[in-house]
C-alpha positions in Angstrom: -174.2 -80.8 12.7 -172.5 -77.5 12.6 -169.6 -76.6 14.8 -169.2 -73.1 16.3 -165.7 -72.2 17.5 -165.5 -69.3 20.0 -161.9 -68.0 20.3 -160.4 -65.5 22.7 -157.0 -63.9 22.2 -156.6 -62.2 25.6 -157.4 -65.3 27.7 -160.2 -63.6 29.7 -163.6 -65.0 30.6 -165.1 -63.4 27.5 -165.4 -66.7 25.7 -167.2 -68.3 28.6 -169.8 -65.5 28.8 -170.3 -65.6 25.0 -170.6 -69.3 25.0 -173.3 -69.3 27.7 -175.3 -66.6 25.9 -175.1 -68.6 22.6 -176.1 -71.8 24.3 -179.1 -70.1 25.9 -180.1 -68.7 22.5 -179.7 -72.1 20.8 -181.8 -73.7 23.5 -184.6 -71.1 23.1 -184.5 -71.6 19.3 -184.5 -75.4 19.6 -181.2 -75.8 17.9 -179.0 -77.4 20.6 -178.9 -80.7 18.8 -177.8 -79.0 15.5 -174.8 -77.1 16.8 -171.6 -78.2 18.6 -169.8 -75.4 20.5 -166.1 -75.4 21.2 -164.2 -72.6 22.9 -160.5 -72.0 23.2 -157.9 -69.4 23.6 -155.4 -68.7 20.8 -152.5 -68.3 23.3 -153.5 -71.2 25.5 -154.0 -73.8 22.7 -151.7 -72.6 19.9 -154.2 -73.5 17.3 -155.7 -76.6 19.0 -159.1 -76.8 20.5 
């Protein structure tokens, strides 16, 4: 399984929008079981996700 990490620096809702679009694309391609998606903010997590 692949892991996709979506990071945001500005702590806006950008990562949430991007994640939902990627999840929809993965579903359409039949790849949801092949990819794990994690999202985080650089400022909020300080390197941890």
